[in-house]
Structures are given as structure tokens and as C-alpha cells.
C-alpha positions in Angstrom: -6.7 2.7 8.3 -5.5 4.4 11.0 -2.1 3.0 12.7 -0.3 3.3 15.9 2.8 2.0 17.7 2.6 0.3 20.9 5.9 1.2 22.5 5.6 1.4 26.4 6.2 4.7 27.6 5.1 4.5 31.2 8.0 6.1 33.4 9.7 3.8 35.7 9.9 5.3 39.6 11.0 3.8 43.0 7.7 2.4 43.6 6.8 1.0 40.5 10.1 -0.7 39.4 9.5 -4.4 40.7 6.1 -4.3 38.7 7.6 -2.7 35.3 5.8 -4.4 32.5 8.8 -5.9 30.3 7.0 -8.4 28.9 5.2 -6.1 26.8 7.8 -3.7 25.6 6.1 -2.6 22.3 9.4 -2.9 20.9 12.4 -5.0 20.0 16.2 -5.3 19.2 17.1 -4.2 15.7 19.0 -7.6 14.6 15.8 -9.1 13.4 12.0 -7.7 12.5 8.5 -9.0 13.6 4.9 -9.8 12.5 1.9 -10.7 14.6 -0.4 -12.7 12.6 -3.8 -13.6 13.4 -5.3 -16.8 13.6 -7.0 -16.2 9.9 -3.4 -15.0 8.9 -3.6 -11.7 8.6 -0.7 -9.6 9.6 -2.0 -7.4 12.5 1.4 -6.6 14.2 5.0 -5.6 12.3 7.8 -3.9 13.6 9.3 -0.5 11.9 12.6 -1.8 10.8 10.8 -4.2 8.3 12.3 -2.4 5.4 15.7 -2.8 6.6 15.2 -6.9 5.4 12.3 -6.5 2.8 11.2 -4.7 0.2 8.2 -3.1 2.0 7.0 -0.6 4.9 5.5 -1.8 7.9 2.2 0.4 7.1 2.0 -1.2 4.1 2.1 -4.9 5.5 -0.6 -4.3 8.4 -4.1 -5.6 7.1 -2.8 -7.9 4.4 -3.0 -11.7 4.4 0.7 -13.1 4.8 0.0 -15.4 1.6 -0.5 -12.0 -0.7 3.0 -10.6 0.5 5.1 -13.6 0.5 3.1 -16.6 -1.2 0.9 -19.4 -0.4 4.2 -21.8 0.0 5.7 -19.9 2.8 2.1 -19.6 4.7 2.2 -23.5 4.1 5.9 -24.0 5.2 5.1 -21.5 8.1 1.6 -23.9 8.6 3.3 -27.3 8.5 6.1 -26.0 11.3 3.9 -25.2 13.6 1.9 -28.3 13.8 5.0 -30.5 13.8 6.1 -29.9 17.3 9.3 -32.0 16.9 10.6 -29.1 14.3 9.9 -26.1 16.9 13.3 -27.1 18.4 15.5 -25.3 15.4 14.2 -22.1 13.7 12.6 -22.2 10.2 14.7 -21.8 7.2 12.3 -19.4 4.8 12.8 -17.5 1.7 10.8 -14.1 2.1 11.2 -11.9 -1.2 13.9 -14.4 -2.0 16.0 -13.3 0.8 16.8 -16.5 3.1 15.6 -16.1 7.2 15.9 -18.1 10.3 12.2 -17.8 11.5 11.2 -18.5 14.8 7.1 -18.5 15.6 5.3 -19.1 18.7 1.5 -18.2 19.6 0.7 -15.3 22.4 -3.2 -15.5 22.6 -4.9 -15.1 19.6 -1.6 -14.2 18.1 1.1 -16.2 16.3 4.7 -13.9 16.3 7.1 -14.7 14.0 10.4 -13.1 14.4 12.6 -13.2 11.5 16.4 -12.8 11.6 19.2 -13.4 8.5 20.1 -16.5 7.8 23.7 -16.7 9.1 26.5 -16.5 6.3 29.2 -18.3 8.2 26.6 -20.9 9.3 28.5 -23.8 12.0 28.0 -27.1 11.5 25.8 -29.3 13.7 28.0 -32.0 13.2 30.9 -29.9 15.0 28.7 -29.0 17.8 27.4 -32.6 18.4 31.6 -33.6 18.7 32.0 -30.6 21.0 29.0 -31.9 22.8 30.3 -35.7 23.1 33.5 -34.5 24.3 31.9 -32.3 27.0 29.6 -35.2 28.0 32.8 -37.2 28.4 34.4 -34.7 31.0 31.4 -34.3 32.7 31.4 -37.5 34.0 34.8 -37.2 35.5 33.7 -34.4 37.8 32.4 -35.2 41.4 31.3 -32.3 42.9 28.6 -29.5 41.9 31.1 -26.7 41.6 33.3 -28.7 40.0 30.4 -29.4 36.7 29.8 -25.7 36.9 33.1 -24.8 36.3 33.6 -27.0 33.6 30.0 -25.7 32.0 31.3 -22.1 32.2 34.5 -23.7 29.9 32.7 -25.4 27.9 29.9 -22.6 27.2 32.5 -19.8 26.4 34.3 -22.4 23.9 31.4 -22.7 22.1 29.6 -19.8 22.2 33.1 -17.3 21.9 32.0 -14.9 24.7 34.6 -13.1 26.6 33.3 -13.9 30.0 30.5 -17.1 31.2 29.4 -17.3 34.4 27.1 -19.4 36.1 25.2 -17.5 39.0 23.3 -19.1 41.6 20.3 -17.8 43.8 20.1 -18.2 47.5 17.1 -18.5 48.9 15.8 -14.8 48.8 17.2 -14.8 45.0 20.6 -12.8 46.0 22.8 -14.4 43.3 26.7 -15.8 43.6 29.0 -15.8 40.9 29.6 -20.1 41.5 31.7 -20.7 38.4 33.6 -18.9 36.1 35.6 -19.0 33.2 36.8 -15.6 31.3 39.4 -13.8 29.3 42.8 -13.6 31.5 43.2 -9.7 30.7 39.8 -9.4 32.5 39.0 -9.2 36.1 37.6 -12.2 37.4 34.1 -11.9 39.2 34.2 -15.4 41.1 32.7 -15.5 44.2 31.4 -11.8 44.1 27.7 -11.7 45.4 24.7 -9.6 43.4 21.6 -8.4 45.5 18.4 -10.1 44.5 17.1 -6.0 43.3 19.6 -6.7 40.1 17.2 -9.1 38.9 13.8 -8.1 39.9 10.6 -10.6 40.3 9.2 -9.6 36.7 12.5 -10.7 35.7 12.8 -13.9 37.3 9.3 -14.9 36.0 10.3 -14.0 32.7 13.3 -16.5 32.8 11.0 -19.2 34.1 9.2 -18.9 30.5 11.6 -18.3 28.3 15.1 -19.7 29.0 17.5 -18.0 26.5 17.8 -14.6 26.2 20.2 -12.9 23.8 21.2 -9.1 23.3 23.3 -8.9 20.3 24.3 -5.2 20.8 23.6 -3.0 24.2 23.9 0.4 22.3 20.6 -0.5 19.9 18.1 1.7 19.2 14.5 -0.1 20.0 12.4 -0.7 17.0 9.0 0.1 17.6 5.8 -2.5 16.9 3.3 -1.0 14.9 -0.7 -2.2 14.5 -4.2 -1.0 13.2 -5.6 1.5 15.7 -8.7 -0.8 16.2 -8.8 -1.6 19.7 -8.5 0.0 22.8 -5.5 -1.0 24.8 -3.6 -3.0 22.1 -0.8 -5.0 23.0 1.6 -7.9 22.6 2.9 -10.4 25.2 6.7 -11.0 23.9 7.5 -13.4 26.9 8.6 -16.2 24.6 9.9 -13.5 21.6 13.9 -13.9 20.6 13.8 -10.1 19.7 12.1 -8.5 22.7 13.6 -5.4 23.4 15.1 -5.1 27.2 14.2 -3.0 30.1 16.0 0.7 29.5 17.2 0.1 33.7 18.7 -3.4 32.8 20.5 -1.8 29.7 22.0 1.0 31.5 23.0 -1.5 34.2 24.7 -3.1 31.6 26.2 -0.1 30.3 27.4 0.4 33.8 29.5 -2.8 33.9 31.2 -1.9 30.6 29.1 -5.0 28.8 28.6 -4.6 24.9 26.1 -8.0 24.2 25.0 -10.9 26.4 23.6 -14.1 26.5 21.8 -15.7 29.5 20.2 -19.3 29.8 18.2 -20.2 32.5 18.8 -23.0 35.1 15.6 -24.6 36.3 15.7 -27.2 39.1 11.9 -28.5 41.1 10.1 -25.2 39.3 12.2 -22.7 40.2 15.0 -20.7 39.4 17.8 -22.2 40.8 20.5 -20.0 38.6 21.7 -18.6 35.2 24.4 -19.1 32.9 25.3 -15.3 32.1 27.5 -14.6 29.1 29.1 -11.1 28.8 31.0 -9.7 25.4 32.6 -6.5 25.7 31.4 -5.6 22.1 28.0 -6.3 19.9 28.1 -10.1 19.2 25.3 -12.1 17.9 25.7 -15.9 17.7 23.6 -18.7 15.4 20.4 -20.1 16.6 22.7 -24.1 16.5 24.8 -22.2 18.7 22.2 -20.8 21.2 20.9 -24.2 21.3 23.9 -26.1 22.1 24.4 -23.2 25.1 21.1 -23.7 26.1 21.8 -27.6 26.5 24.8 -26.8 28.2 22.6 -25.4 31.1 20.3 -28.4 31.1 23.5 -30.8 31.9 23.7 -28.4 35.1 20.0 -28.6 36.4 20.0 -32.7 35.6 22.8 -33.1 38.0 22.0 -30.9 40.8 20.3 -33.2 42.8 23.1 -36.2 41.8 25.8 -33.6 42.5 24.6 -32.3 45.8 24.4 -35.9 46.8 27.6 -36.3 46.2 28.7 -33.3 47.9 26.2 -34.3 51.2 27.7 -37.8 50.9 30.6 -38.1 53.2 28.7 -36.0 55.9 25.9 -38.3 55.8 28.1 -41.2 55.9 29.4 -40.0 58.9 25.9 -39.0 61.0 24.6 -42.3 60.2 27.7 -44.2 61.8 27.2 -42.1 64.8 23.3 -42.6 65.0 24.0 -46.3 64.5 26.2 -46.3 67.4 24.0 -44.1 69.4 21.1 -46.5 68.5 23.3 -50.1 69.4 23.8 -48.4 73.5 22.0 -51.1 75.5 21.1 -48.6 77.9 18.8 -49.7 81.5 15.4 -47.6 81.8 16.6 -45.4 84.4 17.0 -41.7 84.3 21.0 -42.1 84.7 20.6 -43.5 80.8 20.2 -39.7 79.5 23.0 -38.4 81.5 25.2 -41.6 79.4 23.6 -40.6 76.2 24.7 -37.0 76.8 28.3 -37.3 77.4 28.4 -39.6 74.8 30.4 -37.8 72.0 28.7 -39.5 69.0 25.8 -37.4 70.1 27.9 -34.5 68.8 29.4 -36.3 65.7 25.6 -36.8 64.8 24.5 -33.6 63.3 28.0 -31.8 64.1 27.1 -30.0 66.8 29.6 -28.4 69.2 26.8 -29.0 71.9 23.8 -30.5 73.1 21.4 -30.2 75.8 18.7 -32.9 76.8 15.8 -31.4 79.4 13.8 -34.2 80.8 11.4 -33.2 83.7 13.4 -30.5 85.5 16.7 -31.7 85.1 19.3 -30.6 82.2 21.8 -32.8 80.6 24.6 -30.9 78.9 27.6 -31.4 76.7 29.6 -29.6 74.9 29.4 -25.8 74.1 26.0 -24.9 75.5 24.4 -21.8 77.0 23.3 -21.7 80.7 20.1 -23.4 81.8 18.6 -19.8 82.1 18.9 -19.2 78.4 17.9 -22.8 77.5 14.7 -22.1 79.5 14.4 -18.7 77.3 15.2 -20.7 74.1 12.4 -23.1 74.6 9.8 -20.3 76.2 10.1 -18.8 72.8 9.8 -21.6 70.8 6.3 -22.5 72.3 5.5 -18.4 72.3 5.8 -18.3 69.0 4.5 -22.0 67.6 7.9 -22.7 66.1 6.3 -26.4 65.9 7.6 -29.6 67.6 10.8 -29.3 65.5 12.7 -26.2 64.4 15.7 -25.7 63.4 17.7 -22.3 62.2 21.3 -21.5 61.9 20.3 -17.7 62.6 19.0 -17.8 66.1 19.1 -14.2 67.0 16.0 -13.7 64.0 14.0 -15.7 66.6 15.2 -15.1 70.3 15.8 -11.5 70.7 16.8 -11.1 74.4 20.0 -13.7 74.9 23.4 -12.3 76.3 25.7 -13.7 73.6 25.0 -15.5 70.6 28.5 -16.4 69.6 28.5 -20.1 71.5 24.7 -20.5 70.4 23.7 -19.3 66.9 22.2 -21.9 65.3 20.4 -24.7 67.1 18.3 -27.8 66.0 15.4 -28.5 68.2 13.3 -31.5 69.0 10.4 -31.8 71.4 10.3 -35.0 73.3 6.9 -34.5 74.7 5.5 -33.7 77.9 7.9 -30.6 77.9 10.8 -32.7 77.3 13.6 -31.6 74.5 16.8 -31.9 73.1 18.6 -29.2 71.4 21.8 -29.5 69.4 23.9 -26.0 69.3 26.3 -24.5 66.7 28.5 -21.7 67.6 29.2 -18.3 65.6 30.7 -18.3 61.9 31.6 -15.1 61.3 31.5 -14.7 57.2 32.9 -12.5 55.4 30.8 -11.6 51.7 32.4 -10.1 48.5 29.3 -8.0 47.0 29.8 -6.3 43.7 29.0 -2.7 44.9 27.0 -1.8 47.7 23.9 -4.1 47.6 21.7 -1.0 49.6 22.3 1.2 46.6 21.4 -1.5 43.6 18.9 1.4 42.6 19.7 4.9 42.6 17.3 7.9 41.7 18.9 11.5 41.3 17.3 14.5 39.2 17.3 12.6 36.0 15.2 9.9 36.9 15.7 6.4 38.3 19.1 4.3 37.5 20.9 1.5 38.2 24.0 1.5 40.6 27.3 2.6 38.4 29.7 1.2 40.9 30.9 -2.5 41.0 34.2 -2.2 43.3 34.6 -5.0 45.9 32.2 -4.4 48.7 32.5 -5.8 52.0 29.9 -7.4 54.3 30.7 -9.0 57.6 27.8 -11.4 58.7 27.9 -12.3 62.7 25.5 -14.0 64.9 25.1 -17.1 62.4 26.5 -20.6 62.1 27.5 -22.7 59.5 24.4 -24.2 58.1 22.3 -27.3 58.9 22.8 -29.8 56.2 19.8 -31.8 55.2 21.7 -35.1 56.4 22.1 -33.3 59.9 19.1 -32.4 60.0 17.4 -36.1 59.0 19.7 -37.9 61.7 18.9 -35.7 64.3 15.1 -36.0 63.7 15.9 -40.2 63.7 17.4 -40.0 67.1 15.0 -37.3 68.6 12.2 -39.9 67.4 14.3 -42.7 69.3 14.9 -40.4 72.4 11.3 -39.7 72.6 10.6 -43.4 72.4 12.9 -44.2 75.1 11.3 -41.6 77.2 7.7 -42.5 76.8 9.3 -46.4 77.8 11.2 -45.1 80.6 7.6 -43.5 81.9 5.8 -46.7 81.7 8.4 -48.5 83.6 8.1 -45.9 86.3 4.4 -46.2 86.0 4.5 -49.8 86.3 6.8 -49.8 89.2 4.8 -47.5 91.0 1.5 -49.4 90.7 3.4 -52.6 91.7 4.5 -50.6 94.8 1.1 -49.6 95.4 -0.6 -52.7 94.9 1.9 -54.5 97.2 0.8 -51.7 99.8 -3.1 -51.5 99.2 -2.6 -55.8 99.6 -1.0 -55.3 103.3 -3.2 -52.7 104.1 -6.2 -55.3 103.0 -4.5 -58.2 104.7 -4.8 -55.8 108.1 -7.9 -54.6 107.5 -9.0 -58.1 107.2 -7.5 -59.3 110.5 -8.7 -56.0 112.2 -12.2 -57.3 110.6 -11.7 -60.5 112.3 -10.5 -59.6 115.5 -13.7 -56.7 115.9 -16.3 -59.4 114.5 -14.8 -62.7 116.5 -12.2 -62.2 118.9 -14.0 -58.7 120.2 -17.5 -60.9 120.8 -15.9 -63.0 123.4 -15.3 -60.3 126.0 -18.4 -58.8 125.3 -20.4 -61.8 125.9 -18.6 -61.9 129.2 -19.1 -58.4 130.5 -23.1 -58.8 129.4 -23.0 -62.6 131.8 -21.1 -61.1 134.8 -23.4 -58.0 134.6 -26.3 -59.9 134.1 -25.8 -62.5 137.1 -24.7 -59.4 139.6 -28.3 -57.9 138.9 -29.8 -61.1 139.1 -28.4 -62.3 142.1 -30.6 -62.0 145.2 -28.7 -62.6 148.0 -27.1 -58.9 147.9 -29.2 -55.9 147.1 -27.1 -53.4 145.4 -27.5 -50.3 146.1 -29.2 -47.8 143.2 -25.6 -46.5 142.2 -24.4 -49.8 141.1 -27.3 -51.2 139.5 -27.5 -47.6 137.5 -23.7 -48.5 136.3 -24.3 -52.1 135.5 -27.5 -51.1 133.5 -25.5 -48.7 131.3 -22.6 -51.4 131.1 -25.1 -54.0 129.9 -26.6 -50.9 127.5 -23.0 -50.4 126.2 -21.9 -54.1 125.4 -25.3 -54.7 123.5 -24.5 -51.7 121.7 -21.1 -52.7 120.9 -22.3 -56.0 119.9 -24.7 -54.8 117.8 -21.8 -52.5 115.7 -19.7 -55.7 115.4 -22.5 -57.0 114.0 -23.4 -54.5 111.5 -19.5 -54.3 110.4 -19.5 -58.1 110.2 -22.9 -58.1 107.5 -20.6 -54.9 106.0 -17.7 -57.2 105.6 -20.2 -60.1 104.0 -21.5 -57.9 101.7 -18.0 -56.4 100.3 -16.5 -60.1 100.1 -19.7 -62.0 98.5 -18.8 -64.3 95.9 -22.6 -65.1 95.3 -23.7 -65.0 92.1 -26.8 -62.0 90.6 -29.6 -64.1 89.9 -33.3 -63.2 89.2 -35.4 -61.8 92.2 -39.0 -61.4 92.7 -39.1 -58.3 94.8 -42.8 -58.9 95.4 -41.7 -62.2 97.4 -38.5 -60.5 99.3 -41.0 -57.7 100.4 -43.1 -60.4 101.9 -41.1 -62.2 103.6 -39.2 -59.0 105.0 -42.5 -57.9 106.5 -43.1 -61.5 108.1 -39.9 -60.8 109.7 -40.4 -57.5 111.0 -44.1 -58.0 111.8 -43.2 -57.7 115.5 -41.3 -54.4 115.6 -44.1 -53.1 112.9 -46.7 -53.8 115.8 -45.0 -52.6 118.2 -44.7 -49.3 116.2 -48.0 -49.1 115.1 -46.5 -48.6 111.6 -48.5 -49.3 108.5 -46.5 -51.2 105.7 -48.1 -50.6 101.9 -46.7 -52.0 98.9 -47.8 -52.5 95.2 -46.5 -55.3 92.7 -42.6 -55.0 92.7 -40.7 -56.0 89.6 -38.3 -58.9 89.4 -34.5 -57.9 89.2 -31.2 -59.3 88.6 -29.9 -59.2 92.3 -28.4 -61.5 95.1 -31.8 -62.7 97.1 -30.2 -62.6 100.7 -28.7 -59.2 100.1 -32.2 -57.5 99.1 -33.7 -59.0 102.1 -30.9 -57.1 104.0 -31.7 -54.1 101.8 -35.5 -54.1 102.5 -35.3 -54.7 106.3 -32.7 -51.8 107.0 -34.6 -49.2 104.7 -37.8 -50.2 106.9 -35.8 -50.2 109.8 -34.3 -46.5 109.3 -38.1 -45.3 108.7 -39.3 -46.9 112.1 -36.2 -45.4 113.8 -36.5 -41.9 113.1 -40.5 -42.1 112.9 -42.1 -38.7 114.0 -43.6 -38.4 117.6 -46.7 -36.6 116.2 -47.9 -39.5 114.2 -48.1 -42.9 113.4 -45.7 -44.4 111.5 -46.4 -44.9 107.4 -44.4 -46.4 104.8 -45.2 -46.6 101.1 -43.4 -49.0 98.4 -43.7 -48.0 95.1 -42.5 -49.0 92.1 -42.0 -48.0 88.1 -41.0 -50.2 84.8 -40.1 -47.0 82.9 -36.8 -47.4 81.8 -35.0 -44.0 82.4 -31.2 -42.4 82.6 -30.1 -41.6 85.7 -28.9 -38.0 85.8 -26.6 -38.7 88.6 -24.8 -41.7 87.3 -25.7 -41.3 83.6 -26.4 -44.9 83.1 -29.4 -46.6 82.2 -31.8 -48.5 84.4 -35.0 -50.1 83.7 -36.5 -50.3 87.3 -36.8 -48.7 90.2 -38.2 -48.8 93.5 -39.3 -46.1 96.0 -39.8 -46.5 100.0 -41.1 -43.1 101.1 -42.4 -42.8 105.1 -44.0 -39.7 107.4 -41.1 -39.8 109.6 -38.8 -36.3 111.1 -37.1 -36.7 107.6 -33.7 -34.3 107.2 -32.3 -31.6 105.1 -31.2 -32.0 101.9 -28.0 -30.9 101.7 -27.4 -34.4 104.1 -28.2 -36.7 101.4 -24.8 -37.9 100.4 -23.4 -37.8 103.6 -26.3 -40.2 105.3 -25.0 -43.0 103.2 -21.3 -43.2 104.6 -20.0 -45.2 106.9 -20.7 -44.7 110.5 -22.1 -41.6 109.8 -25.4 -40.1 112.1 -27.2 -36.9 112.0 -28.5 -37.6 116.0 -26.9 -38.2 119.1 -27.0 -41.6 120.8 -28.9 -40.4 123.7 -31.7 -39.6 121.2 -31.5 -42.2 118.2 -29.4 -45.9 118.9 -27.4 -47.4 115.9 -24.6 -48.0 114.8 -24.2 -45.6 111.8 -23.6 -48.6 109.4 -27.5 -49.4 108.0 -27.5 -47.4 105.3 -24.2 -47.7 104.6 -24.9 -51.6 104.0 -27.8 -50.3 101.8 -25.3 -48.4 99.4 -23.1 -51.5 99.3 -25.8 -53.8 98.2 -27.0 -51.5 95.5 -23.0 -51.0 94.3 -23.1 -55.2 94.4 -25.8 -55.0 92.4 -24.7 -52.6 89.7 -27.4 -50.3 90.8 -27.6 -46.8 92.9 -29.5 -45.5 95.6 -30.5 -41.7 96.3 -32.3 -40.2 99.6 -34.3 -37.0 99.6 -35.6 -35.7 102.7 -37.9 -33.0 103.8 -37.2 -31.7 107.6 -40.4 -32.9 110.0 -42.3 -34.4 107.1 -40.7 -37.3 106.0 -38.0 -39.2 103.8 -38.0 -41.3 100.3 -35.2 -43.6 99.2 -35.1 -44.5 95.9 -33.3 -48.0 94.5 -32.0 -48.0 90.8 -31.5 -51.4 89.4 -29.9 -51.9 86.1 -31.7 -53.4 82.9 -31.0 -57.4 82.3 -27.8 -57.4 80.2 -29.5 -59.7 77.5 -32.1 -56.6 76.8 -31.5 -54.6 73.9 -32.9 -51.2 75.1 -32.6 -48.1 73.1 -33.1 -44.5 74.8 -33.9 -42.1 72.0 
């Protein structure tokens, strides 16, 4: 049987130090021994120091059943311990070869990892630890802030464990650490307030602190003990993430030696599934503590994590109370819906108190309202443009604006902002000035890891190293951000109400102007269609009388002038009649009803038979449908279209008018509506160019001169107005010198349930 050790001997370099496999070191600390047992209780791993505790050697242990070496009773105790989760809190006391050990056991993959330490001869009484813990809880209730609680935990942990120094180590967002609380021997230099770079505790170490919440190094100067196994698989290894005895990274050991530390105890502080901090205990000589004391120390850490939210709430309560008070006062303002309201809001001192800002700006349209310490209008525009350009969102806050907006002249007055979009380019921004901070580092953070000819090493200097931080403001607290958000939402609603009010006022004014305009148009229409009729009749009468007076024979020039006057008066009278018809269509109150277009067509032809006969025209129509329309308007419509065809008949041929119909439902591509009926009027007249197909329906629009074709220019406009009244549509299609087609589209019956696929 071939046996090998699984010690990890990979060289750690600058390129892989953050990925050092510290969970599989292949070795342990020497104050106990380790066995790796398969699920069928065969010993598959054993540390080389088992002979220091038992009368056995590792090569004689590997491959044997646990019961063969230590008895079936010991195996049964281990089995019951593993299957009773309540007992797993405390180590198992077990005799192996008549020697007493404290056993910690857990499962890793398909292996039970058993770690044995000699039973402490000076075992602390649980009752004493319990009494001490009760006293601590009582003292804890007298603390108000998180800092006070951490200081109490540091003191209580040192009292329970006896370490020379106990520190509460708190991480920031980037995992740089700060000594937040400390209790140490009086002769030691305090570390309170010192900062440590995130590289001191790399990512993989933080991951292990999340898995295994207590970590003990009994003697920094220890010699790692190798773990041996039977060489029956390639890359055989053992994950020691949850191990009590796991050997420590050599870089970390050197780091502690550089600090002069002899032994450590580290307890994880986990809050909201994140490593919030550590309880770091240092001793300046070798030191071991019993499992009972380890558990009591771990309980101290849980006191902190259970109280973080509550204590932080207490710390923020006073700020929250003040911001809420300012918010209530602002919300209670009785403001008129006008732009001056924003000036009053911005000038109100409560707006700055709302989030403890030094300045605020409100941008509404092209107007900027400002109060307190604010940047220039140009720099405000730069900030807004950068926020939009980089899509930082509708809400944005930072205490270091220089990280996001890089081309401002000076950040002293505007190092921090809270930005809220108010829609349509409007916004509100709160500002905070620069707060110059001095951070005390335990050594230069840029030299946390050093490489030389001998390899990779942690820094050996922990002398005070000061760093001055500029271009950042005091951090915005959550109550301040919440209050700003609430007020911005209220201000957004007020802007919407103002805009609606302005729009309502604008439409009200437009409606009044439109009403007055319509009244004026009605007056003009009345004058043109009624009052102007009387002088026209007089002109016609006088001209007619002069021409018919037989007493005197007027000269030819006078006769010609009077005929032109009569003709102009007749034309003007026709125009006034057409305008009256147009107005009548617009203001008709008659209801739509079912109309037979056959009847309408017959009546129209009867009324127009004289003009049809005079023009020697032919009119043919097929069976026309029934539609929903106003009867007299349909007669006016048909009459206008046919008169238009006769007026613009070709001199080269006799006029022909054909009226056809279709009842096939279709979607009109021009209006995108569904029509059930369409009627086509086609003639063989002079036609027109298609580019004029829209303009011929405009009132007073003519394609020909009066000398060539008389008329008012209202006829087809009347046709369009009639079709609009009937909720239909009208289109014209022309071919020059060939003819014109006018198509009327009638809507479906509203009661029909027609589906177009």
C-alpha cells in the first residue's frame, strides 16, 4: 500500500496570491490530530502527528476501520453525535486508547473529518461562563449606539478569553478594514481607529470566514503537520474549510509575525449574508482556549450582529427625526399653482434641512432656482448632462462627484449630490461641500504585499501612515436619501398639476377665442348670405330696367357695361347661395337615417333633366345601395357631382356619366376605416392631373379661369363636407383629357358586426 502526503506546495506569486487555495493546505496545526473517515468508517486520511497523542503511527492507521483501532463503543458514540444536531454545538468528549479528547467532527464531501484535541485539565465551568454572559447582556442593554456596543463586546471578549488585545474590525464597501472598537493591555500601543487595506484579508480568506465563523491559531511559530492518505486516486485532497485545526497560509503567518503576534482568535461577524467585520483577538505569546470559551466568544460576536440594525437605527434616529420634521413643514406649504411657487420652495430653509445639504437647485424648464452653496448655472448643466450621458438613472446620489463628473472647475462646494429627475428635463439637486478626511493606515496600503529576491511577503512596517482624502463630502445617510426622494416625488406631482393647470388655462383661452371667432364668422356669414342679397337684387333690377327701357336706346358701350354688371351680380349671387349651402351643411341638426340612393338618384336626374338635355348628356346608373345619411344632403351631393361633370365636359365628345356601386367591405387606405359601400361617378370630360386630387376639394379652389369655366369654387368642397357629415370619405381620380372618377365611401351600419380578416 503506497502512502503520500497531500501538502499543498504550490508557489504563491503576485499573480495568484488572491487565489491561494487556503482551504486545501494539506496540513494542520500541531495542537491536535485529524482523521478523515469514509462513509463506511474506513480511515482514509491521517495526520503525521497522531503518534504524539496515541500509541499509533499514521501509516498503521490508514486503510483500517475506525472500530478496529478504537472500538465499536467509540464508533457508536461518534455515530450518535453526528446524528444529533443539538449536540454538534459542543465538542464530543471521547476516550481513545484510554486518553480523553475533545472531538469536533463534520462532513466534507464523502468524508467525515474528525479533529481531536486533548481534554483540557483546567476546564472552565459552564456556570461561570453563563453568569458572565448574563452580566454582559445586562450591560449591553445600557448601550445605545453601535460603537458603544462594540466597545462593550471587545471588553467582554477579552475578559472571557484572556487575550492581550481584542479588536472589533469593521469592513467598508470595498472590504478595507477599520478598528472600530478595542480593548487591550495598558502597556500596548492602541490600534483603535487604524485602517487596513482589503489586501490584508483577500477574497478567499473572507469566503472561509463566511463558512467557518471561528478561527484559532494557538502558536504562530508552529510547524505545519502534513496529512497523509493512501495513494489510490489522482489529485486526492481534503477540503478543510470547516476545520478547527486547519493550517494557515504562510503569508498570513508571516504577516502576524511581522506584527509580533504569538496567537490569534478570529470570530466572523456576518450581517445580511455579508461579512460585516471580525472580532480579532491577539496574544503576544502562544495561547489556547477551551471549546467552551471559544463558544462563549462566538456568542459575543452574535450579540453584535443581532444588534447592528437596531443600533444603526438608533444612530440614525435623530437625523431621521429632523429630516422628517423638515419634510412635514415643506409638505404643509399652501402654494398657489404658479411658477413663483418653485421660487418660494427653493428659498425655504427647510429644503436644505430635509437632507442636511448646503445648497439646492431646482430646474424647471429654462429657469433655475437656487438656494445656499450651489455651483454656477453652467456647472449645473454639466452635471445634468453627465448624469444623462452615462445613464445613472432617474435618481442618483454620491459623496464623490469627481468619480462621475470629471470636468468641473472646483469640487469644494459640490463634492456630494442627490439628484432627482422631475420629468420633461426638470430636476432637483441637493449639494454638499468637500469634507477633507484624514485616514490613519497601519502602514502604507499600497505596499501591503512586497516581492523581493526571496519571493512574496506581507509588509513588515505597521507604522502610522496618514492619507488625506479630498473631493468627497460627508456620506448621505439613508434617512436623508429617503426624505429627498419623498419630497422629489411630491414636487414632481406638483409640476404635473401646474402643467395641467396651465394647459387647462390655455385651452380655456383658446376656446374663448374660438367662440368669439365663430360668432364673428356667423355674423359675416349672415351678412354675406342675407344682407348682401338685397343690394345685389337692386343692381340686377336697375341693370335690367335700363336695358329694357325702350324710350332711349343706350350706346353699345353702355349695353356692354350693363351686361357685365349683370353677369358679375349673378355670379356673386350664385357664390352667396353656395356659401349658404356650405354653412347649412356645417350646422345641420338633422339626424342620419337609412336612405335609398336609388330614390335619391332618380329624383336628382328628374330635377336636372333640362341641363342634361341641353348638354346632350347620357346618365347611366346601376342598382345603388341603402346607406345611413341625411336625405337632402345626398340629393345635394349627387347634384353637385353631376353638375361638375357637365360643366367640365369635353368639346370633342358628348358627355357620359356612369354611376356604379359596390357593397364589398374594404379598408380605405386613405382613412384606414372600414367601409361597407362605395359609389363611383365617372365621366369622359376634360379630367385633371392627379397631383390636384386633394386641392380640388378645398373651398374656393379652381383649376381653370372664370372666363373659361364659371362657378364659385365651392361645389366639390360642399361634396366633401357632406361626406364628412355622413362619416364617410370622398376621393377623386383624374386623367387629363380622358375623364374624372369621384368615389364616395359610406361607413358600415353601426349595428353591423363586421370582421375584416
